[in-house]
N, C-alpha and C positions, 0 to 999 in steps of 0.2 A: 590499956590493959587489953591483954589478947584472950577470947575466949575459946571455949570447946565450941566444933563445930564437927559437920561430917564431912569427909570427900571419898572418894572414890579410888581405888586399886583399878582399876582399868582405863579411866579417865581423868586425864586432870586439866583443872579451869586455864579457859585461856588468860584468866585476867582477873581481879576480883574485884576490881577499880568498873569504868566504864568510859566509855569514846565516844564522841561528837565528830564528824565529817561532816562533809558539806557533798549532797548526794547527787549533784550536777553532774556528777560522773557515773551517775545511774544508764547506760546505757538507751541512748534514744532508739535506735535500732533491735530492741528487743523485740522478737517475736508477737505477730498480736495472735488474740487467741480465735482459733477457724472460726467462722458465722456460720451459722446455715439460714438459708433462705430468706437474706436482706440482715441488715444492722441493727430493727428495732425489737422492740420486746413484744413476744406473743401476749396475748390477753390474760385477765388470770385464769388458773389452773395449769399455764403451759401446753396446753396441745395445740398442735396444728391441725387447724382446719381441715386441711387437703385430705392428710392423711388421716389424721387422727389417731399419731402417734403422738409419743412425749417427745417435747422440745427443750432446750436447754435455757430458752427465756421465758421472761414477762410472767412473774407469778410464781414461777413452778419452783418445785423444792430442790430443786438439781435435776438436771436429767438424765444424770446417768446411774442414778443411786440402784438402779436393780442390777446392773452390772456388776460381777465379784468379783474385783481385782486378783492378781495371781499374786501370793505373799512374796515381798521382797525385801527380806532380810535373813540375819543371821541368828538362829536360835539359844546362839552363846552372848547376842547382845542384850540378853535378858536375863545377865549375869552378873550383876554387879556392886560388889557386896561394898558396903558402907564400914569403913574404921574410922576412929577418933582422931584430929590428929588437931594441932595447934593453929590458927589461921587467924591472923588480923582482922578485926572487925572492918566493916563497911563504915567508914567515917563521913556523913553527909558536909557541904560545905554550906547546906544554910539548917535552919531550924523552916517550920513552919511559919515560926513569927515575923521572920523576916521578909517572905513574898508579900509582895505589894500586893494584898487583896483585903476586900473587905473585910472590917472588925465583927461582921455578923459572921462571915463564915472563920473564922481565926475562932470565934467560942462556939460554934458546931463542931469542929477538930479537936479544939480541947476536950469536949463535953462527948468527945469519941471516944479520947485517948490518945490520941495522934500527935506529937511532940516532935518525934523524928521522920523527916522524908524517908521511902526507898532512891537507893538507886536511879530507879528512874523516873518516880518523883523529882528526885534533887538536881537533874539535869532537864527533864521537860518542860517544869513549869513554867522558870523564867522565860523557856525560849515560846511559850503558848502566850506569856502575857506579852511579849513584847511582837506576839502578831504574827511570828513564821511561821510557815508550813512546817512541817515534825511529823518524820520516818521515823518510827520508836519501835527497834526491835528488842526484844524481851522472854526470858522463861516465863511460865505460870505463874499466878501466885505472885507476882511480884508488884502489885499495887498499882497498875497502868489504867483502872479505871478511875480512880483519885488523881492521879496524874493527868489527867484530860478532862475532869470534870470540874475542877477546884479552879483553874484558870477561867474557865468559859461561863462557869456560875458566875463570876465576878467580873467577866465582859458586860455579859447582859445584862446585869445588875446592877454595872456602874453608866451602863450607855443609855440603859433605859429602852434598849428598840433591839432590833436583832433576833435570831431565833438560831436553834442549834439544832443539827438534824443527824441524827448519830445512829450507822445501820449497822446491826450486826446477823449474826447466824440463823441463832434459836432465838424463839421467844423465852426461854429462859433467861438466858442472858439480857435480852432485853429488857424484864423485869427486876432483874439483877442492879442494872443498872438505874433503872429509873427508883428502886429503895435506897442508892449511893447517893442521887440526885437528890430525894426530899431530905436524908441526914445532912449533908452539905449547905441546904439551900432553907434550913429549917429557919421562918421568921421571917422570912424575904419574901412572902407572897409570889412565887415565881411560882407556875404553872406547869405541866407536863402532861403527854399524852402519850400511849404504848400502841405501835398499829401492828401487831403480828397476826398471822394465819391462824387456824386452830381455834378459831374462837371468833364470835359473832362479829360480824365489821358494825351491825348499825350503833354498838356504845360509843365505838371511834369514829361514825362517824358522828355522832352529838357531842362529843369531845373536839373533834375540830372547828365545830362553831362557834368555840369559844377561841381567845389568844393563848396559842401556849410559847412557853421559851423554850422547850424542848420536846421534840418529836423521835422517840426512839423507837425504830423500827424494824423488823427482817424486809428484806428486798422487795420480796414476790405481795406482797401486803401494803408496803409505799406505791410499788409501782400500782397495783389496784385502786388503791386511793385517789394517785394521778390523774389515771386515766378517769375516775368517776368525776374528775373534775373537783372532789371533795379534800383535797391537801395540794394547796398553794406553796409555793417553793421560792416566790417571790422575796421574799423577806428571812431566808436563812443568809447567814452570814457568816457560819463556822459548819463544816462536815467533819464527821468522825467514822472513818472505816475500822471497828474494830472486830478483832478476827479475820481478817481478811485476807487470809492465807485458808481458813475455813469455810469463807465464804467462797473462797475458791474452787475448794473440792465439791462442794454442795452444788457446783454447776450453776454459780450465783454469777459471774464474769462480767455477762453479757447487760445483766440488771442493777449490776453497780456501774457500770458504764454509762447506759441509759439515765441514772440517779444524777448522777457527776454531770449531765450533758447538759439535766432538766433547772440545775440549779443556776442560780448570777455567776455570774465569770470572776466576778469581783468577791473574792470568799477567802477564808481562812481554813483549811485542809488538812487534817488529822490522817496518820494511816497507819496503825496497829496492829502488827503481826507478831507470831511467831519465827516464822521464818520469811524468806521473800523470793517466790517461784518467779519465773519469768513473766508469767502474767500479771503479776502484782508488779512487778517492775514499769512495767509499760504503762500501766495504769498511776504509777506515781510520775514516769515519765511526763504523760498528756495532762494529768490534770494539777501537778501538785507546782506551786513556784518556787524554784529554787529550796528546797525543802534542807531541813538541817537535818541528822540521817544521828539519832542515838538510838545507841547498841549497849545495851549491858546483860547480853547472853553472855555465861559462862562454858555450857557446856547443854546436850541436848536434853540429857534427862536432871533432875535436881540432884546437890548431891549428897544429900541424907537422905535419899531413898534407897532402902536395903533395895538388891532386887536379885528372884531369884525361881526356879522352874521347879513344877512340884511333876514330875514322870508317872504319869498312869500307867504303864506295864500291864494292859489288860483290864485292871478295875473297872469296878463304876465311878465313875467322875462325880455322881452327885455322893456317892458314898463316901469317898474322899472330901468332896466337900464340905459335907455336915462334920467330918473329922476335925477340920479345920473353925470353923465356925462356931463349934462350942466351946473353945478353948476359949477362957479368959481373958485375955489380951486383944483377941478379935471384936473389939467392942463397937465398933463403929466401920460398917466393911462397903466398899464399893464390888460390885460383881458385874464383869462386864460379857456380854453374851454377842452375836454376829447379826442373827434376828428374831425380831418382836415377837414371833408366835414362839421361839425357842425361849426368851427370857419370861415370858406370860407363865411356860409350862413349869421352866424352873421355880420361879418366884411362889406358885400353887406348890409345886413337891414339897418344897423347904417348909412352905407356913404348916401341910399335914404331919412336917416331922416336928411341928413345934418350936420352929424357929423362924419368926417374926420378921417377915419382909417386908417390902413395897416391889414395884415395879416401875419403871419409866419406859416408856417406845412412843413408835408414831403413832400407834395406834389408841392411845390412849387420848381421851380429850385434853383442854387446857386444865381444864378445873381438875381431873384427877391426876393429872402430873404437878399441877403444886400442893396438892394434899400429900401426896405419896411423899414429894420435896416436904416437906413440914413434916411428915413425921417423921423423918429420917433424922432430919436437920434436930428436932426436938429430940430426938431420942428413943423415942419410943419404938422405932424397929431396931433389930442389931445390923441387915443388910440391906441396901437399896440395889437391887438385881435392873441393870440398864443397858439400853445399845448406846452407840455411840453418839446420842443425838445428845448425852447427860456428859460426854468425855472433853467439853472445853468450854470456860468461862465459868462453868459453876464455881463458886467460894463458899464451902459447905467446911465450915471449924471441924478440925478433929477428926477427920476420916484418920484411922489408923493402918489399915490396909487397902490395897486396887489387888482385885481378885480377876485376872486374864481366864477366864471358864474357858472361851470360846479365841482363838487365836483372831490377832488385831489382822487389818487385811493389808495396813503398811506399816513400816516402824516407826512413821513420823504419826500413826491411829495409837500405837503404842504409847509414846511419849506424851500425847494427850492425854489418854487412861491413867496412865502413872500419876500424873500430874494433880490429880487428885487428893495424893498424900502427899506429904514433907512438905508442902507450903512454908512457905518464910524460912522461919528459924527450924520448925519443926520436924522432927523425923517421922518414917514413914516405912511401909515395906510394901514390896509389890512382887506378887507371885504369879507364874504364869503355867499353864496347865499345857503340858506339850507330851506326846507319842500316845 
């Protein structure tokens, strides 16, 4: 029976199902990322001892973040009206009950209300259970975290040995993955540790003294712990690169290579990404063994996000933003700015006008960012004002609107920003201030 869903006037999906092909055809001649001063990462902090300048390697948060890229998009791409059409619903080949995973995992899935897998889960879970390396391409909000966690949890639980290493671009995504891990492994006596920057390293070192079935971390902190001799990777049997293209954007490509070279060569490697730049193709070619490529991408932006622009025409941007935020249907809004200072200033200005907001950006401590996210998720504030640090990976339910108060640096950044709304089968709206 067909159901109503959204689709775009401007773009048509390339297919409603998924495709799986062997990715051995990924070019082995892909250009390698240019390295500066040798192939090994620098120490924590990412500075070169010789020059004191920011480096692209070892423990940095991306050496190119201070440079402003020129916008590389057409403003008209921000206008994309959604309309109702009849569309055949996705019909999975499996149910969660069909997967050959431990009964404890199935009970935890039932408790969470999972009955039918999404397209990426339907394709990827069997491949991982068979021990195949996988490259997964999927739009945001498609359930890829569960797609790799469910079979990997089964593997470490059934085999009673081996560790999982998950690399993510941001601490928020790392904590979200750990939360999902705990949900799916409830009652199974499996331990986890999150190793991320921006938080004290001592508690992480303390947790690493005990055996952890899964280590989830950002590349810079993981390398720092490796160099200190506190994180041993000899027992790692599965590696996940989650949001690989985002890690590339943040300058972590050499960090990813260093870590992959540090784990045992006999391992299970999974790479998940929204896009496949040539640098990620090179990593796939160099470090994955004859991977299966699973793609469930249809179009750049979710078909159920209504996109439009708001023309400023000389008016005060904050006044226009307030006019939108006071409307009743703007109940849970993410507002994106380009700079940390600008985001903080905007948040304070809105609070002075009795619009409850929180802000999240790189100058916030780990605890402050987590408290801001919790208040937004719990509905205590109307809007979360954020830089692009929050634009990928975070799964926040029922975001009604995304507002690009400042223009993104690229169309890819735009796609990742507005992906906070219209997740799964839910509808959403995205507005971009221009002019």
